[in-house]
Backbone atoms as SQL, in Angstrom:
CREATE TABLE atoms (id INTEGER PRIMARY KEY, chain TEXT, resi INTEGER, resn TEXT, atom TEXT, x REAL, y REAL, z REAL);
INSERT INTO atoms VALUES
  (1, 'A', 1, 'MET', 'N', 106.041, 62.704, 102.691),
  (2, 'A', 1, 'MET', 'CA', 106.492, 63.676, 103.649),
  (3, 'A', 1, 'MET', 'C', 106.271, 65.072, 103.070),
  (4, 'A', 2, 'GLU', 'N', 105.686, 65.995, 103.859),
  (5, 'A', 2, 'GLU', 'CA', 105.409, 67.345, 103.401),
  (6, 'A', 2, 'GLU', 'C', 106.673, 68.185, 103.449),
  (7, 'A', 3, 'SER', 'N', 106.809, 69.066, 102.435),
  (8, 'A', 3, 'SER', 'CA', 107.952, 69.967, 102.457),
  (9, 'A', 3, 'SER', 'C', 107.556, 71.249, 103.176),
  (10, 'A', 4, 'ALA', 'N', 108.522, 71.900, 103.744),
  (11, 'A', 4, 'ALA', 'CA', 108.265, 73.154, 104.466),
  (12, 'A', 4, 'ALA', 'C', 107.973, 74.246, 103.457),
  (13, 'A', 5, 'PRO', 'N', 107.106, 75.205, 103.826),
  (14, 'A', 5, 'PRO', 'CA', 106.837, 76.307, 102.902),
  (15, 'A', 5, 'PRO', 'C', 108.080, 77.145, 102.679),
  (16, 'A', 6, 'ALA', 'N', 108.158, 77.753, 101.497),
  (17, 'A', 6, 'ALA', 'CA', 109.297, 78.610, 101.182),
  (18, 'A', 6, 'ALA', 'C', 109.321, 79.792, 102.137),
  (19, 'A', 7, 'ALA', 'N', 110.512, 80.242, 102.478),
  (20, 'A', 7, 'ALA', 'CA', 110.652, 81.375, 103.393),
  (21, 'A', 7, 'ALA', 'C', 110.913, 82.654, 102.600),
  (22, 'A', 8, 'ASP', 'N', 110.454, 83.766, 103.145),
  (23, 'A', 8, 'ASP', 'CA', 110.718, 85.053, 102.513),
  (24, 'A', 8, 'ASP', 'C', 112.075, 85.582, 102.976),
  (25, 'A', 9, 'ALA', 'N', 112.387, 86.826, 102.629),
  (26, 'A', 9, 'ALA', 'CA', 113.686, 87.412, 102.966),
  (27, 'A', 9, 'ALA', 'C', 113.908, 87.510, 104.468),
  (28, 'A', 10, 'GLN', 'N', 112.807, 87.577, 105.246),
  (29, 'A', 10, 'GLN', 'CA', 112.926, 87.655, 106.700),
  (30, 'A', 10, 'GLN', 'C', 112.942, 86.274, 107.346),
  (31, 'A', 11, 'GLY', 'N', 112.876, 85.229, 106.528),
  (32, 'A', 11, 'GLY', 'CA', 112.864, 83.881, 107.063),
  (33, 'A', 11, 'GLY', 'C', 111.468, 83.418, 107.472),
  (34, 'A', 12, 'LEU', 'N', 110.443, 84.207, 107.121),
  (35, 'A', 12, 'LEU', 'CA', 109.076, 83.835, 107.457),
  (36, 'A', 12, 'LEU', 'C', 108.478, 83.002, 106.333),
  (37, 'A', 13, 'PRO', 'N', 107.581, 82.075, 106.671),
  (38, 'A', 13, 'PRO', 'CA', 106.986, 81.244, 105.621),
  (39, 'A', 13, 'PRO', 'C', 106.241, 82.097, 104.603),
  (40, 'A', 14, 'GLY', 'N', 106.369, 81.740, 103.329),
  (41, 'A', 14, 'GLY', 'CA', 105.650, 82.428, 102.259),
  (42, 'A', 14, 'GLY', 'C', 104.359, 81.709, 101.935),
  (43, 'A', 15, 'TRP', 'N', 103.591, 82.306, 101.052),
  (44, 'A', 15, 'TRP', 'CA', 102.345, 81.679, 100.612),
  (45, 'A', 15, 'TRP', 'C', 102.679, 80.517, 99.700),
  (46, 'A', 16, 'PRO', 'N', 101.915, 79.432, 99.781),
  (47, 'A', 16, 'PRO', 'CA', 102.171, 78.307, 98.885),
  (48, 'A', 16, 'PRO', 'C', 101.853, 78.710, 97.451),
  (49, 'A', 17, 'GLY', 'N', 102.526, 78.145, 96.538),
  (50, 'A', 17, 'GLY', 'CA', 102.286, 78.442, 95.130),
  (51, 'A', 17, 'GLY', 'C', 103.604, 78.663, 94.424),
  (52, 'A', 18, 'PRO', 'N', 103.555, 78.656, 93.118),
  (53, 'A', 18, 'PRO', 'CA', 104.795, 78.748, 92.351),
  (54, 'A', 18, 'PRO', 'C', 105.547, 80.058, 92.549),
  (55, 'A', 19, 'ASP', 'N', 104.832, 81.167, 92.782),
  (56, 'A', 19, 'ASP', 'CA', 105.522, 82.446, 92.917),
  (57, 'A', 19, 'ASP', 'C', 105.571, 82.950, 94.354),
  (58, 'A', 20, 'GLY', 'N', 105.025, 82.193, 95.299),
  (59, 'A', 20, 'GLY', 'CA', 105.048, 82.590, 96.700),
  (60, 'A', 20, 'GLY', 'C', 104.108, 83.726, 97.027),
  (61, 'A', 21, 'GLN', 'N', 103.246, 84.099, 96.084),
  (62, 'A', 21, 'GLN', 'CA', 102.299, 85.190, 96.292),
  (63, 'A', 21, 'GLN', 'C', 100.975, 84.653, 96.814),
  (64, 'A', 22, 'ARG', 'N', 100.291, 85.487, 97.603),
  (65, 'A', 22, 'ARG', 'CA', 98.975, 85.124, 98.119),
  (66, 'A', 22, 'ARG', 'C', 97.997, 85.105, 96.953),
  (67, 'A', 23, 'PRO', 'N', 97.266, 84.021, 96.765),
  (68, 'A', 23, 'PRO', 'CA', 96.299, 83.977, 95.660),
  (69, 'A', 23, 'PRO', 'C', 95.118, 84.904, 95.929),
  (70, 'A', 24, 'ALA', 'N', 94.583, 85.515, 94.876),
  (71, 'A', 24, 'ALA', 'CA', 93.416, 86.383, 95.008),
  (72, 'A', 24, 'ALA', 'C', 92.182, 85.522, 95.255),
  (73, 'A', 25, 'THR', 'N', 91.252, 86.047, 96.029),
  (74, 'A', 25, 'THR', 'CA', 90.030, 85.305, 96.343),
  (75, 'A', 25, 'THR', 'C', 88.890, 85.645, 95.402),
  (76, 'A', 26, 'GLY', 'N', 89.014, 86.758, 94.683),
  (77, 'A', 26, 'GLY', 'CA', 87.923, 87.196, 93.831),
  (78, 'A', 26, 'GLY', 'C', 87.026, 88.216, 94.511),
  (79, 'A', 27, 'ASP', 'N', 87.257, 88.465, 95.790),
  (80, 'A', 27, 'ASP', 'CA', 86.499, 89.482, 96.525),
  (81, 'A', 27, 'ASP', 'C', 87.522, 90.454, 97.112),
  (82, 'A', 28, 'SER', 'N', 87.486, 91.691, 96.649),
  (83, 'A', 28, 'SER', 'CA', 88.506, 92.660, 97.078),
  (84, 'A', 28, 'SER', 'C', 88.488, 92.891, 98.586),
  (85, 'A', 29, 'ARG', 'N', 87.295, 92.788, 99.214),
  (86, 'A', 29, 'ARG', 'CA', 87.223, 92.981, 100.668),
  (87, 'A', 29, 'ARG', 'C', 87.953, 91.870, 101.401),
  (88, 'A', 30, 'VAL', 'N', 87.812, 90.653, 100.913),
  (89, 'A', 30, 'VAL', 'CA', 88.499, 89.513, 101.533),
  (90, 'A', 30, 'VAL', 'C', 90.003, 89.627, 101.309),
  (91, 'A', 31, 'ASP', 'N', 90.398, 89.971, 100.088),
  (92, 'A', 31, 'ASP', 'CA', 91.824, 90.125, 99.790),
  (93, 'A', 31, 'ASP', 'C', 92.457, 91.183, 100.684),
  (94, 'A', 32, 'GLU', 'N', 91.762, 92.304, 100.862),
  (95, 'A', 32, 'GLU', 'CA', 92.280, 93.389, 101.696),
  (96, 'A', 32, 'GLU', 'C', 92.388, 92.945, 103.152),
  (97, 'A', 33, 'ALA', 'N', 91.377, 92.245, 103.638),
  (98, 'A', 33, 'ALA', 'CA', 91.391, 91.784, 105.033),
  (99, 'A', 33, 'ALA', 'C', 92.533, 90.800, 105.269),
  (100, 'A', 34, 'VAL', 'N', 92.663, 89.840, 104.383),
  (101, 'A', 34, 'VAL', 'CA', 93.703, 88.818, 104.544),
  (102, 'A', 34, 'VAL', 'C', 95.097, 89.440, 104.426),
  (103, 'A', 35, 'SER', 'N', 95.226, 90.464, 103.586),
  (104, 'A', 35, 'SER', 'CA', 96.541, 91.096, 103.435),
  (105, 'A', 35, 'SER', 'C', 97.007, 91.736, 104.736),
  (106, 'A', 36, 'GLN', 'N', 96.070, 92.108, 105.614),
  (107, 'A', 36, 'GLN', 'CA', 96.453, 92.697, 106.898),
  (108, 'A', 36, 'GLN', 'C', 97.199, 91.702, 107.785),
  (109, 'A', 37, 'LEU', 'N', 97.010, 90.415, 107.535),
  (110, 'A', 37, 'LEU', 'CA', 97.718, 89.410, 108.328),
  (111, 'A', 37, 'LEU', 'C', 99.228, 89.473, 108.095),
  (112, 'A', 38, 'GLU', 'N', 99.617, 90.000, 106.939),
  (113, 'A', 38, 'GLU', 'CA', 101.043, 90.129, 106.648),
  (114, 'A', 38, 'GLU', 'C', 101.713, 91.113, 107.593),
  (115, 'A', 39, 'ASP', 'N', 100.947, 92.026, 108.185),
  (116, 'A', 39, 'ASP', 'CA', 101.488, 93.008, 109.122),
  (117, 'A', 39, 'ASP', 'C', 101.930, 92.368, 110.440),
  (118, 'A', 40, 'LEU', 'N', 101.426, 91.192, 110.728),
  (119, 'A', 40, 'LEU', 'CA', 101.710, 90.564, 112.014),
  (120, 'A', 40, 'LEU', 'C', 103.206, 90.376, 112.255),
  (121, 'A', 41, 'ALA', 'N', 103.950, 90.086, 111.215),
  (122, 'A', 41, 'ALA', 'CA', 105.388, 89.837, 111.369),
  (123, 'A', 41, 'ALA', 'C', 106.130, 91.082, 111.863),
  (124, 'A', 42, 'ARG', 'N', 105.588, 92.255, 111.575),
  (125, 'A', 42, 'ARG', 'CA', 106.254, 93.496, 111.954),
  (126, 'A', 42, 'ARG', 'C', 105.725, 94.078, 113.260),
  (127, 'A', 43, 'LEU', 'N', 104.680, 93.501, 113.804),
  (128, 'A', 43, 'LEU', 'CA', 104.045, 94.051, 115.003),
  (129, 'A', 43, 'LEU', 'C', 104.407, 93.260, 116.244),
  (130, 'A', 44, 'PRO', 'N', 104.429, 93.923, 117.388),
  (131, 'A', 44, 'PRO', 'CA', 104.618, 93.186, 118.644),
  (132, 'A', 44, 'PRO', 'C', 103.427, 92.249, 118.859),
  (133, 'A', 45, 'VAL', 'N', 103.679, 91.149, 119.499),
  (134, 'A', 45, 'VAL', 'CA', 102.631, 90.148, 119.734),
  (135, 'A', 45, 'VAL', 'C', 101.438, 90.755, 120.465),
  (136, 'A', 46, 'ALA', 'N', 101.670, 91.713, 121.324),
  (137, 'A', 46, 'ALA', 'CA', 100.578, 92.342, 122.072),
  (138, 'A', 46, 'ALA', 'C', 99.581, 93.045, 121.147),
  (139, 'A', 47, 'GLU', 'N', 100.008, 93.402, 119.929),
  (140, 'A', 47, 'GLU', 'CA', 99.115, 94.065, 118.977),
  (141, 'A', 47, 'GLU', 'C', 98.410, 93.094, 118.037),
  (142, 'A', 48, 'HIS', 'N', 98.767, 91.828, 118.064),
  (143, 'A', 48, 'HIS', 'CA', 98.158, 90.834, 117.179),
  (144, 'A', 48, 'HIS', 'C', 96.654, 90.681, 117.387),
  (145, 'A', 49, 'PRO', 'N', 96.156, 90.628, 118.629),
  (146, 'A', 49, 'PRO', 'CA', 94.702, 90.454, 118.794),
  (147, 'A', 49, 'PRO', 'C', 93.875, 91.524, 118.086),
  (148, 'A', 50, 'ALA', 'N', 94.331, 92.762, 118.083),
  (149, 'A', 50, 'ALA', 'CA', 93.587, 93.829, 117.410),
  (150, 'A', 50, 'ALA', 'C', 93.531, 93.579, 115.899),
  (151, 'A', 51, 'VAL', 'N', 94.629, 93.092, 115.335),
  (152, 'A', 51, 'VAL', 'CA', 94.646, 92.781, 113.900),
  (153, 'A', 51, 'VAL', 'C', 93.691, 91.627, 113.619),
  (154, 'A', 52, 'PHE', 'N', 93.748, 90.584, 114.439),
  (155, 'A', 52, 'PHE', 'CA', 92.848, 89.448, 114.237),
  (156, 'A', 52, 'PHE', 'C', 91.390, 89.868, 114.334),
  (157, 'A', 53, 'GLU', 'N', 91.075, 90.728, 115.290),
  (158, 'A', 53, 'GLU', 'CA', 89.696, 91.204, 115.451),
  (159, 'A', 53, 'GLU', 'C', 89.242, 91.979, 114.219),
  (160, 'A', 54, 'ARG', 'N', 90.100, 92.845, 113.721),
  (161, 'A', 54, 'ARG', 'CA', 89.770, 93.656, 112.543),
  (162, 'A', 54, 'ARG', 'C', 89.558, 92.764, 111.318),
  (163, 'A', 55, 'VAL', 'N', 90.453, 91.815, 111.108),
  (164, 'A', 55, 'VAL', 'CA', 90.333, 90.900, 109.974),
  (165, 'A', 55, 'VAL', 'C', 89.078, 90.048, 110.126),
  (166, 'A', 56, 'HIS', 'N', 88.830, 89.553, 111.316),
  (167, 'A', 56, 'HIS', 'CA', 87.649, 88.729, 111.562),
  (168, 'A', 56, 'HIS', 'C', 86.370, 89.511, 111.256),
  (169, 'A', 57, 'GLN', 'N', 86.305, 90.754, 111.688),
  (170, 'A', 57, 'GLN', 'CA', 85.131, 91.593, 111.448),
  (171, 'A', 57, 'GLN', 'C', 84.883, 91.782, 109.949),
  (172, 'A', 58, 'ARG', 'N', 85.940, 92.074, 109.217),
  (173, 'A', 58, 'ARG', 'CA', 85.788, 92.303, 107.771),
  (174, 'A', 58, 'ARG', 'C', 85.394, 91.022, 107.041),
  (175, 'A', 59, 'LEU', 'N', 85.974, 89.902, 107.443),
  (176, 'A', 59, 'LEU', 'CA', 85.610, 88.632, 106.802),
  (177, 'A', 59, 'LEU', 'C', 84.177, 88.247, 107.134),
  (178, 'A', 60, 'THR', 'N', 83.743, 88.503, 108.372),
  (179, 'A', 60, 'THR', 'CA', 82.367, 88.213, 108.767),
  (180, 'A', 60, 'THR', 'C', 81.397, 89.059, 107.946),
  (181, 'A', 61, 'GLU', 'N', 81.712, 90.328, 107.746),
  (182, 'A', 61, 'GLU', 'CA', 80.856, 91.193, 106.935),
  (183, 'A', 61, 'GLU', 'C', 80.773, 90.686, 105.500),
  (184, 'A', 62, 'ALA', 'N', 81.905, 90.321, 104.917),
  (185, 'A', 62, 'ALA', 'CA', 81.920, 89.820, 103.536),
  (186, 'A', 62, 'ALA', 'C', 81.138, 88.519, 103.424),
  (187, 'A', 63, 'LEU', 'N', 81.281, 87.656, 104.402),
  (188, 'A', 63, 'LEU', 'CA', 80.552, 86.387, 104.385),
  (189, 'A', 63, 'LEU', 'C', 79.052, 86.619, 104.515),
  (190, 'A', 64, 'GLY', 'N', 78.664, 87.541, 105.383),
  (191, 'A', 64, 'GLY', 'CA', 77.248, 87.862, 105.536),
  (192, 'A', 64, 'GLY', 'C', 76.652, 88.408, 104.253),
  (193, 'A', 65, 'ASP', 'N', 77.402, 89.280, 103.572),
  (194, 'A', 65, 'ASP', 'CA', 76.928, 89.826, 102.301),
  (195, 'A', 65, 'ASP', 'C', 76.819, 88.735, 101.238),
  (196, 'A', 66, 'ALA', 'N', 77.774, 87.825, 101.214),
  (197, 'A', 66, 'ALA', 'CA', 77.741, 86.735, 100.233),
  (198, 'A', 66, 'ALA', 'C', 76.543, 85.834, 100.493),
  (199, 'A', 67, 'GLY', 'N', 76.259, 85.550, 101.761),
  (200, 'A', 67, 'GLY', 'CA', 75.108, 84.711, 102.100),
  (201, 'A', 67, 'GLY', 'C', 73.796, 85.362, 101.717),
  (202, 'A', 68, 'ALA', 'N', 73.720, 86.684, 101.871),
  (203, 'A', 68, 'ALA', 'CA', 72.499, 87.404, 101.518),
  (204, 'A', 68, 'ALA', 'C', 72.270, 87.377, 100.016),
  (205, 'A', 69, 'ARG', 'N', 73.326, 87.438, 99.231),
  (206, 'A', 69, 'ARG', 'CA', 73.196, 87.402, 97.765),
  (207, 'A', 69, 'ARG', 'C', 72.789, 86.027, 97.272),
  (208, 'A', 70, 'GLU', 'N', 73.225, 84.967, 97.973),
  (209, 'A', 70, 'GLU', 'CA', 72.982, 83.612, 97.502),
  (210, 'A', 70, 'GLU', 'C', 71.667, 83.017, 97.996),
  (211, 'A', 71, 'ARG', 'N', 71.033, 83.640, 98.980),
  (212, 'A', 71, 'ARG', 'CA', 69.785, 83.118, 99.523),
  (213, 'A', 71, 'ARG', 'C', 68.656, 83.266, 98.522),
  (214, 'A', 72, 'PRO', 'N', 67.943, 82.181, 98.227),
  (215, 'A', 72, 'PRO', 'CA', 66.809, 82.304, 97.311),
  (216, 'A', 72, 'PRO', 'C', 65.660, 83.059, 97.980),
  (217, 'A', 73, 'VAL', 'N', 64.921, 83.779, 97.176),
  (218, 'A', 73, 'VAL', 'CA', 63.761, 84.507, 97.672),
  (219, 'A', 73, 'VAL', 'C', 62.590, 83.540, 97.680),
  (220, 'A', 74, 'PRO', 'N', 61.933, 83.344, 98.842),
  (221, 'A', 74, 'PRO', 'CA', 60.799, 82.408, 98.885),
  (222, 'A', 74, 'PRO', 'C', 59.692, 82.879, 97.949),
  (223, 'A', 75, 'ASP', 'N', 59.140, 81.906, 97.196),
  (224, 'A', 75, 'ASP', 'CA', 58.060, 82.245, 96.284),
  (225, 'A', 75, 'ASP', 'C', 56.719, 81.688, 96.729),
  (226, 'A', 76, 'GLY', 'N', 56.680, 81.122, 97.936),
  (227, 'A', 76, 'GLY', 'CA', 55.429, 80.588, 98.462),
  (228, 'A', 76, 'GLY', 'C', 55.093, 79.178, 98.011),
  (229, 'A', 77, 'SER', 'N', 55.972, 78.574, 97.187),
  (230, 'A', 77, 'SER', 'CA', 55.691, 77.217, 96.735),
  (231, 'A', 77, 'SER', 'C', 56.014, 76.227, 97.836),
  (232, 'A', 78, 'PRO', 'N', 55.369, 75.052, 97.837),
  (233, 'A', 78, 'PRO', 'CA', 55.630, 74.047, 98.879),
  (234, 'A', 78, 'PRO', 'C', 57.110, 73.680, 98.930),
  (235, 'A', 79, 'GLY', 'N', 57.589, 73.495, 100.141),
  (236, 'A', 79, 'GLY', 'CA', 58.981, 73.105, 100.336),
  (237, 'A', 79, 'GLY', 'C', 59.900, 74.291, 100.486),
  (238, 'A', 80, 'GLN', 'N', 59.397, 75.479, 100.234),
  (239, 'A', 80, 'GLN', 'CA', 60.197, 76.677, 100.409),
  (240, 'A', 80, 'GLN', 'C', 60.042, 77.196, 101.820),
  (241, 'A', 81, 'PRO', 'N', 61.085, 77.743, 102.414),
  (242, 'A', 81, 'PRO', 'CA', 60.943, 78.348, 103.733),
  (243, 'A', 81, 'PRO', 'C', 59.905, 79.459, 103.683),
  (244, 'A', 82, 'GLY', 'N', 59.088, 79.543, 104.695),
  (245, 'A', 82, 'GLY', 'CA', 58.079, 80.587, 104.762),
  (246, 'A', 82, 'GLY', 'C', 56.774, 80.238, 104.085),
  (247, 'A', 83, 'SER', 'N', 56.662, 79.013, 103.529),
  (248, 'A', 83, 'SER', 'CA', 55.419, 78.660, 102.844),
  (249, 'A', 83, 'SER', 'C', 54.505, 77.886, 103.745);
């Protein structure tokens, strides 16, 4: 049986982990974007979509940049894209 996540001072679920802190991702842009989700508890529900859109945009940009860095450059050898 799963246990419920620990609650913060406002009674909202905390991040899983021994200290209840959000773990770092290793990418400051992702960490900053995800941290904006913490604002949702203080905002009216009508403002949530704008936060989700902003976070989604930043995560999409970070993912696109990560994909561009990891893509191998075709060298023209057989089996490579573009050969």
